[in-house]
N, C-alpha and C positions, 0 to 999 in steps of 0.2 A: 174305707171312710174313718176318719179319725175325730169326728166331732163328738161332744159329750152325748148328744142324742142318740147317735148310732151306737155309742159304747153301752148304752142302756138298752137300746132295741134290739140289738143282735143276740145278746145272752137271752132275753125273753123269748125271741122267736125259737132260739135253740131248745129252751126248756119246754116250750108248748110242743114242739116237734119231737122231744125226747132225745135230742142230739147230745153226745157226750161233750162234756167240756174238759180241757180246753178244745177249741174248735181244730178241725183236721186241717183246715186251710185258711189263709188270710182271705179277707174279702177285698178284692182288687177292683178299682173303678178307674177306667181309662176315659179321658175327656178328649174328644176327636173332632176336627173340623168337619169331616164328612163320614158319617156313620155308614159304613159300607154294606150292611145287610139289607138296606132297603127300609129298615124299620126306624122309628124315632129313637128308641133305645133298645139294646138287646144284651142277652147274656149268653156266654158259651162256657165251656168247662172250666176256664181259668180267669175269666174277668166279666164285669158289667162295662158296657161301652154307652156313653152318653154323649149328646152333642154339645158343642161349646157355644151355648146360648144362655138366655136368662133362666129358663125352666131347667134345663139339663146340667148346668154347672153352677151358676150363681146361687139359685135357691137350694141346691144340694149342699153348698158350703155355708148356708145361712142358718145357724143353729135356731135362732128365734123363729124363723119361718117354719122350719121343720117341727119344731115344738108346738107352734100354734096352729099351722095349717096342714101339717103332714105332707105326704107326697106319694100319691098312689104309684106314679111311675117308678120311682126309685125304689119303693118298697116292694113293688110287684117284681121288678128285676132281681131284687135281693131274694124274693121268695123262690125264683127259679133256682137259686143256688142251693135251696134246701128242700125241694120238691121231692115228694115220694112218688115215683112214676107208677108203682103198683096200685095206688088208689085212684088213678085217672080212669075215667070212662072214655070211650073212643071219641075223639075229637074235642074233648073238654080240658086239654092241657093248659089252656089259658084261663081257665076258671079255677081249677084246684090249687093253682100256684098261689092264689090269694087267701087260702086256708090258714 
């Protein structure tokens, strides 16, 4: 993501999580016509995949929208990229990602 909001957000998340700068990997977002995992959005080891629709794509690219409304879905998936699996309780992986 290259919008000003994400350029500010990503370093803050890294600082809260005590991750070193510069980042170890770029954040890669893929927009797909059919999100193959069966989920609305998902994250794997190399990318975040979002659907090509109003919420998944258009709002992600709208800096004013992100600054004013935020986006739980996009930032939740970004959180998976920085998740510490050692602090997860059994079955709560989708909760601790939002810390």
